N, C-alpha and C positions, 0 to 999 in steps of 0.2 A: 476679895475672893467671891463674895456674893454676886458682884456685878459680872464676873467671868462666868459663873454658873448660870446666872440669869440669861446672859447673852447666848451661851451654848444652848440653853433651853429654847430660846426664841428661834435660833437658826434651825434646830431640829424640828420645831413646830412648823416653820415655813416649808421645810423640805417635805414633811409629812403631808401638809395641805396640798402642795404642788403635785405630789405623787397621787393623792386621792383624786384631784381634779382631772388628771390624765386618764383616769379610769371611768369618768362620768359617762352616762349614756349620751349618744349623739343627739343633736337637736333635731327637731322635726324636719327642718329644711335640709339638713345633712342626709337624713334618711331618704327624703324625697329625691334628692340629687342622685343617690345610689340607685333607687328604684327606677328613676328616669333612664339611667345608663343601661341597667340590666334589661329593661323592656325595649331598648333601642328607640326610645321616644325621641331622642335627638335627631334620628334619621327622618322622622316625620316632618321636620322643618323644611326638607327639600325632597318631597315625594308626592306622588299621586296614588290614591288608594280608592279602590272600588269594591263594593260588597252589596249583597242582597240581605234585606231584613224584612221578614214577613212579606207584605204585598208591595214592597217598594225596592227600588235600586238606589244606592247612594254612591256619591263620589266626593272626595275631598282632595284638593290640591293646595299645597303650601310651598311657597318659594319666595325668597328675598323679602320676607316679612309680609307677603300678601297671602290671603287665603280665599278659596273658592269652594263652597259647599253646595252640593246639589242633591235633590231628591227627585226621582222619576217615578211617576204613577201612570201605569198603562191602563187607560180607561176604555180603549178599544184597540182593534188590531192595527189601525192606522192613526191612533190618537194618543198622545202622551202629554201629561202635565209635568212641567219641570219647575220646581221651586229652587231658586238660586239665592244663596246668602253669601255675600262677600264683603270686603272692606268698606264698600261704598253703600251698603244697604241690602234690601231684599227686593226680589222681583219674581213674578210668577208668569210662566209662559204656557200657552196651549200650542203645541207643535212649535212653530217659529214665531208666533205672534204673542207679544206681551199683553197680559190681562191686567186691567185696572181693578184693584180690590181696595176695600176700606183699610185704613191704617190699623184698626183693631185686629182684623183678620191677618194682615201682613205680619204683625207682631206674633200672633199665635202660630202661624206657619213657620216663621223664622225660629221661634223657640223650639218647635218640634224637630226641625231639621238639626239645629244645633245640639239638642239633647241627645239624639241618637248618635251623632258623630262624636260628641264629648265622651260618652261612655265607651264607644268603640276605641277611642284614641287613648284612654287612660293608660299610664299616668301623665300623658302629655299636658293636659290642662292644669296640672297641679303646680306649674311654674309660671302661670299667668301673673301679671303684676298685681291684680286685684285680690289674689289669694293670700289668706292668712292661715298659718298652721301652728298647732301646738301638740306636743307629745303628751299623751295622757298616761303613759307608762307602758308596761308590757303585760301580755296575757297569753293564755294558751287556748287554741282551738284545734280540736282533733289531735291533741298530743303534740302540736307544733307551737313554737314560741313566736309571738308576733308583737311588733310595735303597734300601738293603738294611737292613731293620729286624728285629731279633730281639724277640720278645714271649714273656714267660713270666708265670706267675700266682702270687700269694700262695696259700698253703694256705687261709687264712681268706678265705672269699668266692670262692675260685677254682673251686668246684664239684668234681664227682667226678673230672674229668679235669685237675685243676690241675697235674699233672706234665707235661702235654703242652707241647711247645715249638713255636712258630710263627715263620716268617719271612715278611715281606711286602716285595714290591718295588713301590715307589711312584714313579711317573714324576716326574722332577725338574722338568719344566716344567708339566704339567697336573695333577699330584697325583692321578691315578687309580691305584687298586690293581689292577694288571694281572696280577700273579702272586702266588702264595703257596705255602708249603710247611709241613708240620708233621710232627712225630714223635708217636706215640701209644703207649700201653702196654696198652690193652685188647685182648682177643682175640689175645694173642700179640705184639702190638706191630708197628710198621712205620713207614713214611714215605710221604708223598704229596706230589705237586707238582701245582698247579692253574694252568691258564692261562685267564684270563677271556675269554669270547667273547660275541658278540651283545649288546653293551652298548646299553641303551635307557633313556630317561628318562620316568618316569611321575609326574605330579604333583610334579615337581621332584626326584624320588628316582631315583638311578642303579641300574638292575637289570642283572645279568649272569648268564650261564650259565658253565659251566666244562668244559674237557677235563681229566679226572683221570688223572694219571700215577703210576707207581711205578718205583723203580729196580730194575734187574735184579739188582744186587748189594745185598743188604740191609745189608751192612757199611759202605757208604759214609757219609760224614758228611753231615748234613742241610745244612750250608752249601755243599756241593758240588752240590746238585741243580740250581741255575741253570746251572752249567757243563755238567752232563750233558744238560740240556734243550737248550742251544745246540748241543751235539755230536750231538744226535739219539739219545742213549743212555738215554732213559727209555721205558718201555713204556706205551702207552695202556691204561688200566684200564677207564674208563667215561666216559660223557657225563653231565654234570650239567645238566639242562634244566628250568627253571622255567616252567611253562605257565600260561596263563589268569590272568596276574597282574592284580589290581585293587588300587588304593590309594585310600583315602578319608581325607583329612586331617580331623582333628577341630578345628573352629574354636573358639577360646577366646572 
């Protein structure tokens, strides 16, 4: 009799455990997958995008696993510098002539072009092979619920700034990336917090601008920046505005 009762108890326990597991929070990668779809980031894999940011014009073309990122700097009415970063490396041109530059400067220019296009394209870059992601839990910002996700990079394939750490706040209901923060080591290091603004959808792809913040106290922990933002204790550093955006999807 005791064995029957015990067996019944085990079966009930397994059923309860299975039921509880089905209600668990999604994994970080599952959340990123949904955010990817909501933003139309999959469409970026076969598209050409152009936009203006501050004193430069940018373009990025992705197709068949190849990418071509460009930054145009107009130094005179008839003179333009083009920085080109693609699968095969980095090149700088003055009008139609390639310029020879030291490797250290090429790496700096390449990182600069890649950084602007990376932020513009988010969450596209969150599915790169070198990305690692972990769900830190859920939190509230401005009365809305968000998944808080930490992202870091493998050294192999993670680029020059592979030691940077990112946090993303992804809405628990609509899966939009509304806030992000990151720590960086270049130029003395620091931290930034960005709040997405002016969301719009072009050709099925979500495009945003940002308000860029920094903490007054550089010793605070990166994971605390959402709390400081809520408390109004972050300083506005700059406005990130992407103008004249055009998107052309490449039809297969």
